[in-house]
C-alpha positions as CSV (number, residue, x, y, z in Angstrom):
1,M,50.5,49.7,121.5
2,W,51.0,49.7,125.3
3,W,54.7,50.6,125.2
4,R,54.0,53.7,123.1
5,N,52.6,56.9,124.6
6,P,50.4,58.6,121.9
7,G,50.9,62.0,123.5
8,T,54.7,61.9,123.2
9,A,54.6,60.2,119.8
10,V,52.8,63.2,118.4
11,R,55.2,65.7,120.0
12,N,58.5,64.0,119.2
13,G,57.7,61.1,117.0
14,G,59.1,58.5,119.4
15,V,58.6,56.7,122.6
16,R,58.6,58.7,125.8
17,G,61.7,60.9,125.4
18,I,63.3,58.8,122.7
19,P,63.0,60.4,119.2
20,A,61.6,58.4,116.4
21,E,65.0,58.2,114.6
22,Q,66.4,56.4,117.7
23,D,63.6,53.9,118.0
24,D,66.0,51.1,117.0
25,H,68.6,52.3,119.5
26,P,69.7,49.9,122.3
27,D,68.1,52.1,124.9
28,M,64.8,51.7,123.1
29,T,65.2,47.9,123.2
30,L,66.0,48.0,126.9
31,H,63.0,50.2,127.5
32,L,60.7,47.8,125.6
33,L,62.1,44.7,127.4
34,S,61.7,46.5,130.7
35,G,58.1,47.2,129.9
36,L,57.6,43.6,129.0
37,V,59.1,42.4,132.3
38,V,56.8,44.7,134.2
39,V,53.7,43.6,132.4
40,A,54.7,39.9,132.6
41,S,55.3,40.2,136.4
42,A,51.9,41.9,136.9
43,T,50.3,39.1,134.9
44,L,52.0,36.5,137.0
45,F,50.9,38.2,140.2
46,I,47.3,38.1,139.0
47,A,47.7,34.5,137.9
48,F,49.1,33.6,141.4
49,T,45.9,35.0,142.9
50,V,43.8,32.8,140.6
51,L,46.0,29.8,141.7
52,V,45.4,30.5,145.4
53,F,41.7,30.5,145.0
54,A,41.5,27.6,142.5
55,K,44.1,25.3,143.9
56,P,45.3,26.4,147.4
57,A,47.3,23.3,148.0
58,T,49.4,23.9,144.9
59,A,49.9,27.6,145.9
60,E,51.0,26.5,149.3
61,R,53.6,24.1,147.9
62,F,54.8,27.0,145.6
63,L,55.2,29.3,148.6
64,A,56.9,26.6,150.6
65,G,59.6,26.3,147.9
66,F,60.9,29.9,148.4
67,A,64.3,30.0,149.9
68,S,64.3,26.3,150.4
69,S,67.8,25.9,148.9
70,A,70.6,28.1,147.7
71,R,69.4,27.6,144.1
72,T,65.8,28.8,144.8
73,H,67.0,31.6,147.0
74,F,69.3,33.0,144.2
75,A,66.7,32.4,141.5
76,E,64.1,34.4,143.6
77,Q,66.5,37.2,144.1
78,I,67.5,37.3,140.4
79,F,63.8,37.6,139.4
80,R,63.3,40.3,142.0
81,V,66.3,42.3,140.7
82,L,65.0,41.8,137.1
83,L,61.6,43.2,138.1
84,G,63.1,46.0,140.2
85,G,65.5,47.1,137.5
86,S,62.7,47.0,135.0
87,L,60.6,49.2,137.1
88,V,63.5,51.7,137.5
89,I,64.0,51.7,133.7
90,Y,60.4,51.7,132.6
91,S,59.0,54.0,135.4
92,S,59.5,57.1,133.2
93,A,56.7,55.8,130.9
94,M,54.4,54.9,133.8
95,W,51.8,56.7,135.8
96,Q,53.3,57.9,139.1
97,T,56.9,57.7,137.8
98,D,58.7,58.6,141.0
99,I,56.7,56.1,143.1
100,F,57.5,53.2,140.8
101,Q,61.1,54.2,140.4
102,L,61.5,54.3,144.2
103,F,59.6,50.9,144.4
104,G,62.0,49.5,141.8
105,W,65.1,50.7,143.7
106,I,63.7,49.2,147.0
107,I,63.3,45.8,145.3
108,V,66.8,45.9,143.8
109,V,68.5,47.0,147.0
110,S,66.7,44.5,149.2
111,S,67.3,41.7,146.7
112,V,71.0,42.4,146.4
113,T,71.2,42.7,150.2
114,L,69.6,39.3,150.5
115,M,72.1,37.8,148.1
116,L,75.0,39.1,150.2
117,F,73.8,37.2,153.3
118,P,73.9,33.4,153.6
119,W,70.8,31.9,152.0
120,Q,70.2,29.9,155.2
121,W,69.2,33.2,157.0
122,H,66.6,33.8,154.3
123,H,65.5,30.2,154.7
124,R,65.1,30.5,158.5
125,L,63.1,33.7,158.1
126,G,60.9,32.0,155.5
127,K,60.3,29.1,157.9
128,K,59.0,31.6,160.5
129,I,56.9,33.6,158.1
130,L,55.5,30.7,156.0
131,P,52.9,29.4,158.6
132,V,51.4,33.0,158.9
133,M,51.4,33.4,155.1
134,I,49.6,30.0,154.7
135,Q,47.1,30.9,157.4
136,Y,46.3,34.2,155.6
137,M,47.1,33.0,152.1
138,R,43.8,34.4,150.6
139,L,44.5,37.9,152.1
140,Y,48.1,37.7,150.8
141,A,46.8,36.7,147.3
142,I,44.4,39.7,147.3
143,C,47.3,42.0,148.1
144,V,49.4,40.3,145.3
145,F,46.4,40.8,142.9
146,A,46.2,44.5,143.9
147,L,49.9,44.9,143.2
148,G,49.6,43.3,139.8
149,A,46.5,45.4,138.9
150,V,48.2,48.6,140.0
151,L,51.3,47.7,137.9
152,L,49.2,47.1,134.9
153,C,47.2,50.3,135.4
154,A,50.4,52.3,135.9
155,V,51.7,50.9,132.6
156,L,48.5,51.5,130.7
157,A,47.3,54.8,132.2
158,P,49.6,57.0,130.2
159,Q,48.5,55.3,127.0
160,L,44.8,55.5,127.9
161,K,45.1,59.2,128.8
162,G,46.0,60.0,125.2
163,A,43.3,57.7,123.8
164,V,40.3,59.2,125.6
């Protein structure tokens, strides 16, 4: 399974640094949930790319909704903190651990910082950036696809290494 690394399972009987006898430990559950969040986020990034190319008007409306109200601003930041925290936690089981751990911390810190400022500032910034994003939406979607693909590869690479 994608959350188990066959190489470490042989050595210590458990998931990346967690012995088999502690597999039901809360840390194991948090590790598994973090992996699920990373994989789900990567899948959503890829799905967004499909949406951009299949239904660009729908994708444009979706992007226009970001930071349009206090509710959407905080919902966006909570999802970002969830992804960033999951990357920090799960990075130890991913390819290029240090890079993804740093990336996770950058997401968490930037999201918390945005939550500390009035949401209207984020909204004003979004109003300035949105026309450019819409103009280059396909390029943006390709970058989002690349991020999703790299995240999936980073999660799966340690597992595939032991299988080959």
